[in-house]
PQR file with spaces between the fields and no chain letter, atoms N, CA, C, O and H, PARSE charges and radii, in Angstrom:
ATOM       1  N    MET     1      98.825  131.412   97.187 -0.4000 1.5000
ATOM       2  CA   MET     1      98.730  130.585   96.009 -0.0000 2.0000
ATOM       3  C    MET     1      99.917  129.612   95.996  0.5500 1.7000
ATOM       4  O    MET     1     101.069  130.038   96.075 -0.5500 1.4000
ATOM       5  N    THR     2      99.640  128.337   95.898 -0.4000 1.5000
ATOM       6  CA   THR     2     100.673  127.311   95.891 -0.0000 2.0000
ATOM       7  C    THR     2     100.855  126.782   94.478  0.5500 1.7000
ATOM       8  O    THR     2      99.892  126.404   93.812 -0.5500 1.4000
ATOM       9  H    THR     2      98.704  127.991   95.833  0.4000 1.0000
ATOM      10  N    GLU     3     102.106  126.762   94.032 -0.4000 1.5000
ATOM      11  CA   GLU     3     102.399  126.220   92.711 -0.0000 2.0000
ATOM      12  C    GLU     3     102.711  124.734   92.842  0.5500 1.7000
ATOM      13  O    GLU     3     103.419  124.317   93.758 -0.5500 1.4000
ATOM      14  H    GLU     3     102.888  127.069   94.573  0.4000 1.0000
ATOM      15  N    THR     4     102.182  123.948   91.926 -0.4000 1.5000
ATOM      16  CA   THR     4     102.427  122.520   91.911 -0.0000 2.0000
ATOM      17  C    THR     4     103.576  122.226   90.958  0.5500 1.7000
ATOM      18  O    THR     4     103.620  122.746   89.843 -0.5500 1.4000
ATOM      19  H    THR     4     101.607  124.287   91.182  0.4000 1.0000
ATOM      20  N    ALA     5     104.495  121.397   91.400 -0.4000 1.5000
ATOM      21  CA   ALA     5     105.610  121.015   90.532 -0.0000 2.0000
ATOM      22  C    ALA     5     105.071  120.184   89.375  0.5500 1.7000
ATOM      23  O    ALA     5     104.156  119.383   89.564 -0.5500 1.4000
ATOM      24  H    ALA     5     104.459  120.974   92.306  0.4000 1.0000
ATOM      25  N    PRO     6     105.625  120.362   88.183 -0.5600 1.5000
ATOM      26  CA   PRO     6     105.161  119.566   87.046  0.2800 2.0000
ATOM      27  C    PRO     6     105.457  118.083   87.268  0.5500 1.7000
ATOM      28  O    PRO     6     106.427  117.720   87.934 -0.5500 1.4000
ATOM      29  N    ALA     7     104.608  117.246   86.700 -0.4000 1.5000
ATOM      30  CA   ALA     7     104.807  115.799   86.812 -0.0000 2.0000
ATOM      31  C    ALA     7     106.111  115.418   86.113  0.5500 1.7000
ATOM      32  O    ALA     7     106.463  116.014   85.095 -0.5500 1.4000
ATOM      33  H    ALA     7     103.821  117.541   86.159  0.4000 1.0000
ATOM      34  N    PRO     8     106.825  114.436   86.647 -0.5600 1.5000
ATOM      35  CA   PRO     8     108.068  114.014   85.999  0.2800 2.0000
ATOM      36  C    PRO     8     107.774  113.399   84.629  0.5500 1.7000
ATOM      37  O    PRO     8     106.751  112.743   84.433 -0.5500 1.4000
ATOM      38  N    LEU     9     108.668  113.620   83.712 -0.4000 1.5000
ATOM      39  CA   LEU     9     108.528  113.047   82.381 -0.0000 2.0000
ATOM      40  C    LEU     9     108.897  111.569   82.422  0.5500 1.7000
ATOM      41  O    LEU     9     109.888  111.211   83.059 -0.5500 1.4000
ATOM      42  H    LEU     9     109.499  114.154   83.871  0.4000 1.0000
ATOM      43  N    PRO    10     108.132  110.701   81.764 -0.5600 1.5000
ATOM      44  CA   PRO    10     108.473  109.282   81.764  0.2800 2.0000
ATOM      45  C    PRO    10     109.760  108.989   81.010  0.5500 1.7000
ATOM      46  O    PRO    10     110.447  108.012   81.309 -0.5500 1.4000
ATOM      47  N    TYR    11     110.095  109.836   80.024 -0.4000 1.5000
ATOM      48  CA   TYR    11     111.268  109.626   79.175 -0.0000 2.0000
ATOM      49  C    TYR    11     112.010  110.943   79.052  0.5500 1.7000
ATOM      50  O    TYR    11     111.401  111.996   78.860 -0.5500 1.4000
ATOM      51  H    TYR    11     109.537  110.629   79.782  0.4000 1.0000
ATOM      52  N    ARG    12     113.322  110.878   79.164 -0.4000 1.5000
ATOM      53  CA   ARG    12     114.153  112.073   78.954 -0.0000 2.0000
ATOM      54  C    ARG    12     115.381  111.674   78.152  0.5500 1.7000
ATOM      55  O    ARG    12     115.927  110.585   78.333 -0.5500 1.4000
ATOM      56  H    ARG    12     113.816  110.022   79.320  0.4000 1.0000
ATOM      57  N    LEU    13     115.805  112.553   77.275 -0.4000 1.5000
ATOM      58  CA   LEU    13     117.060  112.375   76.552 -0.0000 2.0000
ATOM      59  C    LEU    13     117.982  113.493   77.005  0.5500 1.7000
ATOM      60  O    LEU    13     117.757  114.665   76.704 -0.5500 1.4000
ATOM      61  H    LEU    13     115.361  113.437   77.128  0.4000 1.0000
ATOM      62  N    LEU    14     119.017  113.114   77.729 -0.4000 1.5000
ATOM      63  CA   LEU    14     119.996  114.080   78.210 -0.0000 2.0000
ATOM      64  C    LEU    14     121.115  114.155   77.193  0.5500 1.7000
ATOM      65  O    LEU    14     121.593  113.126   76.715 -0.5500 1.4000
ATOM      66  H    LEU    14     119.200  112.162   77.974  0.4000 1.0000
ATOM      67  N    SER    15     121.534  115.357   76.859 -0.4000 1.5000
ATOM      68  CA   SER    15     122.619  115.506   75.883 -0.0000 2.0000
ATOM      69  C    SER    15     123.456  116.729   76.231  0.5500 1.7000
ATOM      70  O    SER    15     123.012  117.624   76.950 -0.5500 1.4000
ATOM      71  H    SER    15     121.146  116.193   77.247  0.4000 1.0000
ATOM      72  N    GLY    16     124.669  116.745   75.706 -0.4000 1.5000
ATOM      73  CA   GLY    16     125.548  117.873   75.931 -0.0000 2.0000
ATOM      74  C    GLY    16     126.991  117.484   75.717  0.5500 1.7000
ATOM      75  O    GLY    16     127.283  116.354   75.326 -0.5500 1.4000
ATOM      76  H    GLY    16     125.029  116.018   75.122  0.4000 1.0000
ATOM      77  N    PRO    17     127.898  118.412   75.971 -0.5600 1.5000
ATOM      78  CA   PRO    17     129.326  118.114   75.838  0.2800 2.0000
ATOM      79  C    PRO    17     129.734  116.988   76.787  0.5500 1.7000
ATOM      80  O    PRO    17     129.164  116.836   77.868 -0.5500 1.4000
ATOM      81  N    ASP    18     130.709  116.218   76.377 -0.4000 1.5000
ATOM      82  CA   ASP    18     131.210  115.112   77.202 -0.0000 2.0000
ATOM      83  C    ASP    18     132.097  115.688   78.298  0.5500 1.7000
ATOM      84  O    ASP    18     133.319  115.749   78.163 -0.5500 1.4000
ATOM      85  H    ASP    18     131.172  116.341   75.499  0.4000 1.0000
ATOM      86  N    ASP    19     131.448  116.112   79.397 -0.4000 1.5000
ATOM      87  CA   ASP    19     132.193  116.718   80.498 -0.0000 2.0000
ATOM      88  C    ASP    19     131.548  116.333   81.839  0.5500 1.7000
ATOM      89  O    ASP    19     130.559  115.601   81.877 -0.5500 1.4000
ATOM      90  H    ASP    19     130.455  116.062   79.506  0.4000 1.0000
ATOM      91  N    ARG    20     132.105  116.820   82.894 -0.4000 1.5000
ATOM      92  CA   ARG    20     131.613  116.508   84.236 -0.0000 2.0000
ATOM      93  C    ARG    20     130.157  116.926   84.413  0.5500 1.7000
ATOM      94  O    ARG    20     129.384  116.212   85.051 -0.5500 1.4000
ATOM      95  H    ARG    20     132.909  117.415   82.863  0.4000 1.0000
ATOM      96  N    SER    21     129.781  118.059   83.862 -0.4000 1.5000
ATOM      97  CA   SER    21     128.417  118.553   83.992 -0.0000 2.0000
ATOM      98  C    SER    21     127.410  117.555   83.422  0.5500 1.7000
ATOM      99  O    SER    21     126.361  117.323   84.022 -0.5500 1.4000
ATOM     100  H    SER    21     130.409  118.639   83.343  0.4000 1.0000
ATOM     101  N    PHE    22     127.720  116.967   82.273 -0.4000 1.5000
ATOM     102  CA   PHE    22     126.828  115.965   81.686 -0.0000 2.0000
ATOM     103  C    PHE    22     126.705  114.765   82.620  0.5500 1.7000
ATOM     104  O    PHE    22     125.599  114.290   82.875 -0.5500 1.4000
ATOM     105  H    PHE    22     128.572  117.155   81.785  0.4000 1.0000
ATOM     106  N    CYS    23     127.824  114.275   83.125 -0.4000 1.5000
ATOM     107  CA   CYS    23     127.805  113.127   84.038 -0.0000 2.0000
ATOM     108  C    CYS    23     127.007  113.451   85.301  0.5500 1.7000
ATOM     109  O    CYS    23     126.305  112.585   85.823 -0.5500 1.4000
ATOM     110  H    CYS    23     128.723  114.660   82.917  0.4000 1.0000
ATOM     111  N    GLU    24     127.103  114.672   85.794 -0.4000 1.5000
ATOM     112  CA   GLU    24     126.337  115.078   86.970 -0.0000 2.0000
ATOM     113  C    GLU    24     124.839  115.082   86.669  0.5500 1.7000
ATOM     114  O    GLU    24     124.041  114.705   87.527 -0.5500 1.4000
ATOM     115  H    GLU    24     127.673  115.376   85.371  0.4000 1.0000
ATOM     116  N    ARG    25     124.443  115.502   85.465 -0.4000 1.5000
ATOM     117  CA   ARG    25     123.018  115.500   85.109 -0.0000 2.0000
ATOM     118  C    ARG    25     122.482  114.082   84.999  0.5500 1.7000
ATOM     119  O    ARG    25     121.364  113.811   85.438 -0.5500 1.4000
ATOM     120  H    ARG    25     125.092  115.809   84.768  0.4000 1.0000
ATOM     121  N    VAL    26     123.258  113.173   84.423 -0.4000 1.5000
ATOM     122  CA   VAL    26     122.833  111.770   84.351 -0.0000 2.0000
ATOM     123  C    VAL    26     122.757  111.191   85.762  0.5500 1.7000
ATOM     124  O    VAL    26     121.798  110.492   86.088 -0.5500 1.4000
ATOM     125  H    VAL    26     124.166  113.393   84.067  0.4000 1.0000
ATOM     126  N    SER    27     123.744  111.469   86.593 -0.4000 1.5000
ATOM     127  CA   SER    27     123.743  110.980   87.977 -0.0000 2.0000
ATOM     128  C    SER    27     122.537  111.512   88.746  0.5500 1.7000
ATOM     129  O    SER    27     121.927  110.775   89.521 -0.5500 1.4000
ATOM     130  H    SER    27     124.523  112.037   86.328  0.4000 1.0000
ATOM     131  N    ALA    28     122.191  112.773   88.543 -0.4000 1.5000
ATOM     132  CA   ALA    28     121.030  113.362   89.225 -0.0000 2.0000
ATOM     133  C    ALA    28     119.744  112.675   88.776  0.5500 1.7000
ATOM     134  O    ALA    28     118.867  112.414   89.599 -0.5500 1.4000
ATOM     135  H    ALA    28     122.687  113.371   87.914  0.4000 1.0000
ATOM     136  N    ALA    29     119.621  112.379   87.490 -0.4000 1.5000
ATOM     137  CA   ALA    29     118.433  111.678   86.996 -0.0000 2.0000
ATOM     138  C    ALA    29     118.338  110.296   87.629  0.5500 1.7000
ATOM     139  O    ALA    29     117.251  109.869   88.017 -0.5500 1.4000
ATOM     140  H    ALA    29     120.335  112.591   86.822  0.4000 1.0000
ATOM     141  N    LEU    30     119.457  109.595   87.740 -0.4000 1.5000
ATOM     142  CA   LEU    30     119.458  108.277   88.374 -0.0000 2.0000
ATOM     143  C    LEU    30     119.030  108.386   89.841  0.5500 1.7000
ATOM     144  O    LEU    30     118.285  107.538   90.332 -0.5500 1.4000
ATOM     145  H    LEU    30     120.341  109.943   87.425  0.4000 1.0000
ATOM     146  N    ALA    31     119.491  109.411   90.532 -0.4000 1.5000
ATOM     147  CA   ALA    31     119.124  109.629   91.931 -0.0000 2.0000
ATOM     148  C    ALA    31     117.634  109.948   92.074  0.5500 1.7000
ATOM     149  O    ALA    31     117.045  109.686   93.123 -0.5500 1.4000
ATOM     150  H    ALA    31     120.097  110.099   90.133  0.4000 1.0000
ATOM     151  N    GLU    32     117.023  110.509   91.031 -0.4000 1.5000
ATOM     152  CA   GLU    32     115.592  110.826   91.028 -0.0000 2.0000
ATOM     153  C    GLU    32     114.737  109.602   90.706  0.5500 1.7000
ATOM     154  O    GLU    32     113.509  109.687   90.713 -0.5500 1.4000
ATOM     155  H    GLU    32     117.501  110.722   90.180  0.4000 1.0000
ATOM     156  N    GLY    33     115.368  108.475   90.426 -0.4000 1.5000
ATOM     157  CA   GLY    33     114.613  107.260   90.150 -0.0000 2.0000
ATOM     158  C    GLY    33     114.613  106.821   88.699  0.5500 1.7000
ATOM     159  O    GLY    33     114.065  105.766   88.378 -0.5500 1.4000
ATOM     160  H    GLY    33     116.366  108.405   90.420  0.4000 1.0000
ATOM     161  N    TYR    34     115.214  107.603   87.815 -0.4000 1.5000
ATOM     162  CA   TYR    34     115.296  107.217   86.408 -0.0000 2.0000
ATOM     163  C    TYR    34     116.280  106.065   86.252  0.5500 1.7000
ATOM     164  O    TYR    34     117.176  105.880   87.076 -0.5500 1.4000
ATOM     165  H    TYR    34     115.659  108.460   88.076  0.4000 1.0000
ATOM     166  N    ARG    35     116.101  105.299   85.190 -0.4000 1.5000
ATOM     167  CA   ARG    35     117.005  104.205   84.839 -0.0000 2.0000
ATOM     168  C    ARG    35     117.523  104.443   83.434  0.5500 1.7000
ATOM     169  O    ARG    35     116.822  104.994   82.586 -0.5500 1.4000
ATOM     170  H    ARG    35     115.374  105.449   84.520  0.4000 1.0000
ATOM     171  N    LEU    36     118.758  104.021   83.194 -0.4000 1.5000
ATOM     172  CA   LEU    36     119.330  104.160   81.854 -0.0000 2.0000
ATOM     173  C    LEU    36     118.492  103.365   80.866  0.5500 1.7000
ATOM     174  O    LEU    36     117.993  102.287   81.189 -0.5500 1.4000
ATOM     175  H    LEU    36     119.328  103.574   83.883  0.4000 1.0000
ATOM     176  N    HIS    37     118.341  103.902   79.660 -0.4000 1.5000
ATOM     177  CA   HIS    37     117.576  103.228   78.611 -0.0000 2.0000
ATOM     178  C    HIS    37     118.445  103.206   77.353  0.5500 1.7000
ATOM     179  O    HIS    37     118.657  104.234   76.710 -0.5500 1.4000
ATOM     180  H    HIS    37     118.746  104.778   79.398  0.4000 1.0000
ATOM     181  N    GLY    38     118.934  102.035   77.022 -0.4000 1.5000
ATOM     182  CA   GLY    38     119.786  101.925   75.849 -0.0000 2.0000
ATOM     183  C    GLY    38     121.206  102.372   76.140  0.5500 1.7000
ATOM     184  O    GLY    38     121.554  102.723   77.267 -0.5500 1.4000
ATOM     185  H    GLY    38     118.762  101.200   77.545  0.4000 1.0000
ATOM     186  N    SER    39     121.997  102.350   75.111 -0.4000 1.5000
ATOM     187  CA   SER    39     123.405  102.740   75.219 -0.0000 2.0000
ATOM     188  C    SER    39     123.565  104.240   75.009  0.5500 1.7000
ATOM     189  O    SER    39     122.731  104.867   74.356 -0.5500 1.4000
ATOM     190  H    SER    39     121.714  102.065   74.195  0.4000 1.0000
ATOM     191  N    PRO    40     124.620  104.812   75.554 -0.5600 1.5000
ATOM     192  CA   PRO    40     124.885  106.222   75.272  0.2800 2.0000
ATOM     193  C    PRO    40     125.301  106.399   73.819  0.5500 1.7000
ATOM     194  O    PRO    40     125.777  105.460   73.181 -0.5500 1.4000
ATOM     195  N    ALA    41     125.119  107.596   73.308 -0.4000 1.5000
ATOM     196  CA   ALA    41     125.534  107.934   71.949 -0.0000 2.0000
ATOM     197  C    ALA    41     126.585  109.028   72.022  0.5500 1.7000
ATOM     198  O    ALA    41     126.550  109.878   72.912 -0.5500 1.4000
ATOM     199  H    ALA    41     124.732  108.358   73.826  0.4000 1.0000
ATOM     200  N    MET    42     127.530  109.000   71.069 -0.4000 1.5000
ATOM     201  CA   MET    42     128.576  110.018   71.005 -0.0000 2.0000
ATOM     202  C    MET    42     128.710  110.491   69.567  0.5500 1.7000
ATOM     203  O    MET    42     128.592  109.701   68.631 -0.5500 1.4000
ATOM     204  H    MET    42     127.558  108.309   70.347  0.4000 1.0000
ATOM     205  N    ALA    43     128.955  111.782   69.400 -0.4000 1.5000
ATOM     206  CA   ALA    43     129.167  112.349   68.067 -0.0000 2.0000
ATOM     207  C    ALA    43     130.137  113.517   68.181  0.5500 1.7000
ATOM     208  O    ALA    43     130.276  114.124   69.242 -0.5500 1.4000
ATOM     209  H    ALA    43     129.050  112.423   70.161  0.4000 1.0000
ATOM     210  N    PHE    44     130.792  113.814   67.095 -0.4000 1.5000
ATOM     211  CA   PHE    44     131.671  114.976   67.063 -0.0000 2.0000
ATOM     212  C    PHE    44     130.905  116.171   66.533  0.5500 1.7000
ATOM     213  O    PHE    44     130.177  116.057   65.547 -0.5500 1.4000
ATOM     214  H    PHE    44     130.679  113.321   66.233  0.4000 1.0000
ATOM     215  N    ALA    45     131.064  117.309   67.176 -0.4000 1.5000
ATOM     216  CA   ALA    45     130.471  118.572   66.748 -0.0000 2.0000
ATOM     217  C    ALA    45     131.616  119.572   66.660  0.5500 1.7000
ATOM     218  O    ALA    45     131.935  120.258   67.631 -0.5500 1.4000
ATOM     219  H    ALA    45     131.656  117.401   67.977  0.4000 1.0000
ATOM     220  N    GLY    46     132.219  119.644   65.502 -0.4000 1.5000
ATOM     221  CA   GLY    46     133.379  120.515   65.360 -0.0000 2.0000
ATOM     222  C    GLY    46     134.565  119.913   66.077  0.5500 1.7000
ATOM     223  O    GLY    46     135.056  118.848   65.701 -0.5500 1.4000
ATOM     224  H    GLY    46     131.960  119.087   64.713  0.4000 1.0000
ATOM     225  N    ASP    47     135.028  120.598   67.115 -0.4000 1.5000
ATOM     226  CA   ASP    47     136.199  120.133   67.858 -0.0000 2.0000
ATOM     227  C    ASP    47     135.847  119.539   69.221  0.5500 1.7000
ATOM     228  O    ASP    47     136.730  119.354   70.058 -0.5500 1.4000
ATOM     229  H    ASP    47     134.630  121.463   67.421  0.4000 1.0000
ATOM     230  N    ARG    48     134.568  119.240   69.454 -0.4000 1.5000
ATOM     231  CA   ARG    48     134.190  118.673   70.746 -0.0000 2.0000
ATOM     232  C    ARG    48     133.313  117.441   70.558  0.5500 1.7000
ATOM     233  O    ARG    48     132.694  117.247   69.512 -0.5500 1.4000
ATOM     234  H    ARG    48     133.850  119.391   68.775  0.4000 1.0000
ATOM     235  N    VAL    49     133.277  116.624   71.589 -0.4000 1.5000
ATOM     236  CA   VAL    49     132.442  115.424   71.590 -0.0000 2.0000
ATOM     237  C    VAL    49     131.132  115.758   72.306  0.5500 1.7000
ATOM     238  O    VAL    49     131.135  116.328   73.396 -0.5500 1.4000
ATOM     239  H    VAL    49     133.780  116.781   72.439  0.4000 1.0000
ATOM     240  N    VAL    50     130.021  115.396   71.680 -0.4000 1.5000
ATOM     241  CA   VAL    50     128.700  115.570   72.271 -0.0000 2.0000
ATOM     242  C    VAL    50     128.162  114.179   72.579  0.5500 1.7000
ATOM     243  O    VAL    50     128.281  113.268   71.761 -0.5500 1.4000
ATOM     244  H    VAL    50     130.018  114.932   70.794  0.4000 1.0000
ATOM     245  N    VAL    51     127.571  114.016   73.762 -0.4000 1.5000
ATOM     246  CA   VAL    51     127.052  112.725   74.189 -0.0000 2.0000
ATOM     247  C    VAL    51     125.562  112.839   74.502  0.5500 1.7000
ATOM     248  O    VAL    51     125.042  113.925   74.759 -0.5500 1.4000
ATOM     249  H    VAL    51     127.475  114.757   74.427  0.4000 1.0000
ATOM     250  N    ALA    52     124.893  111.688   74.474 -0.4000 1.5000
ATOM     251  CA   ALA    52     123.472  111.640   74.808 -0.0000 2.0000
ATOM     252  C    ALA    52     123.183  110.329   75.522  0.5500 1.7000
ATOM     253  O    ALA    52     123.788  109.298   75.230 -0.5500 1.4000
ATOM     254  H    ALA    52     125.315  110.806   74.266  0.4000 1.0000
ATOM     255  N    GLN    53     122.254  110.387   76.460 -0.4000 1.5000
ATOM     256  CA   GLN    53     121.817  109.181   77.176 -0.0000 2.0000
ATOM     257  C    GLN    53     120.331  109.306   77.462  0.5500 1.7000
ATOM     258  O    GLN    53     119.883  110.298   78.038 -0.5500 1.4000
ATOM     259  H    GLN    53     121.762  111.225   76.698  0.4000 1.0000
ATOM     260  N    ALA    54     119.568  108.297   77.059 -0.4000 1.5000
ATOM     261  CA   ALA    54     118.154  108.251   77.374 -0.0000 2.0000
ATOM     262  C    ALA    54     117.967  107.670   78.766  0.5500 1.7000
ATOM     263  O    ALA    54     118.688  106.760   79.175 -0.5500 1.4000
ATOM     264  H    ALA    54     119.932  107.492   76.591  0.4000 1.0000
ATOM     265  N    VAL    55     116.986  108.209   79.491 -0.4000 1.5000
ATOM     266  CA   VAL    55     116.616  107.694   80.800 -0.0000 2.0000
ATOM     267  C    VAL    55     115.102  107.589   80.864  0.5500 1.7000
ATOM     268  O    VAL    55     114.396  108.396   80.259 -0.5500 1.4000
ATOM     269  H    VAL    55     116.400  108.948   79.159  0.4000 1.0000
ATOM     270  N    VAL    56     114.595  106.593   81.596 -0.4000 1.5000
ATOM     271  CA   VAL    56     113.156  106.391   81.746 -0.0000 2.0000
ATOM     272  C    VAL    56     112.825  106.124   83.210  0.5500 1.7000
ATOM     273  O    VAL    56     113.663  105.643   83.973 -0.5500 1.4000
ATOM     274  H    VAL    56     115.169  105.938   82.087  0.4000 1.0000
ATOM     275  N    LEU    57     111.610  106.440   83.582 -0.4000 1.5000
ATOM     276  CA   LEU    57     111.122  106.064   84.899 -0.0000 2.0000
ATOM     277  C    LEU    57     110.601  104.642   84.818  0.5500 1.7000
ATOM     278  O    LEU    57     109.822  104.330   83.917 -0.5500 1.4000
ATOM     279  H    LEU    57     110.930  106.831   82.962  0.4000 1.0000
ATOM     280  N    PRO    58     111.006  103.765   85.736 -0.5600 1.5000
ATOM     281  CA   PRO    58     110.637  102.345   85.650  0.2800 2.0000
ATOM     282  C    PRO    58     109.135  102.088   85.535  0.5500 1.7000
ATOM     283  O    PRO    58     108.723  101.176   84.818 -0.5500 1.4000
ATOM     284  N    GLU    59     108.309  102.878   86.229 -0.4000 1.5000
ATOM     285  CA   GLU    59     106.863  102.611   86.198 -0.0000 2.0000
ATOM     286  C    GLU    59     106.247  102.836   84.816  0.5500 1.7000
ATOM     287  O    GLU    59     105.148  102.353   84.543 -0.5500 1.4000
ATOM     288  H    GLU    59     108.643  103.619   86.811  0.4000 1.0000
ATOM     289  N    PHE    60     106.942  103.561   83.950 -0.4000 1.5000
ATOM     290  CA   PHE    60     106.450  103.791   82.587 -0.0000 2.0000
ATOM     291  C    PHE    60     107.125  102.871   81.583  0.5500 1.7000
ATOM     292  O    PHE    60     106.670  102.757   80.445 -0.5500 1.4000
ATOM     293  H    PHE    60     107.835  103.953   84.172  0.4000 1.0000
ATOM     294  N    ALA    61     108.199  102.216   81.989 -0.4000 1.5000
ATOM     295  CA   ALA    61     108.975  101.376   81.064 -0.0000 2.0000
ATOM     296  C    ALA    61     108.657   99.903   81.231  0.5500 1.7000
ATOM     297  O    ALA    61     109.234   99.071   80.532 -0.5500 1.4000
ATOM     298  H    ALA    61     108.569  102.309   82.913  0.4000 1.0000
ATOM     299  N    GLY    62     107.767   99.564   82.125 -0.4000 1.5000
ATOM     300  CA   GLY    62     107.436   98.172   82.368 -0.0000 2.0000
ATOM     301  C    GLY    62     108.520   97.419   83.112  0.5500 1.7000
ATOM     302  O    GLY    62     108.540   96.188   83.117 -0.5500 1.4000
ATOM     303  H    GLY    62     107.298  100.240   82.693  0.4000 1.0000
ATOM     304  N    ALA    63     109.440   98.173   83.755 -0.4000 1.5000
ATOM     305  CA   ALA    63     110.544   97.541   84.481 -0.0000 2.0000
ATOM     306  C    ALA    63     110.127   97.190   85.891  0.5500 1.7000
ATOM     307  O    ALA    63     110.927   96.649   86.654 -0.5500 1.4000
ATOM     308  H    ALA    63     109.424   99.173   83.751  0.4000 1.0000
């Protein structure tokens, strides 16, 4: 029995603490063919900064 990988999502919102791990996840999405969509967002959650970045696949974004 062969499992099929799920289709890539046309839109993803990556979020998490502002650290190397977050940057690595955004970099991995870019390497998979995603493009940045809009500006990053930053907010404070207690004593840490949380960031978010939307990414889209060009074929779904009309790019």
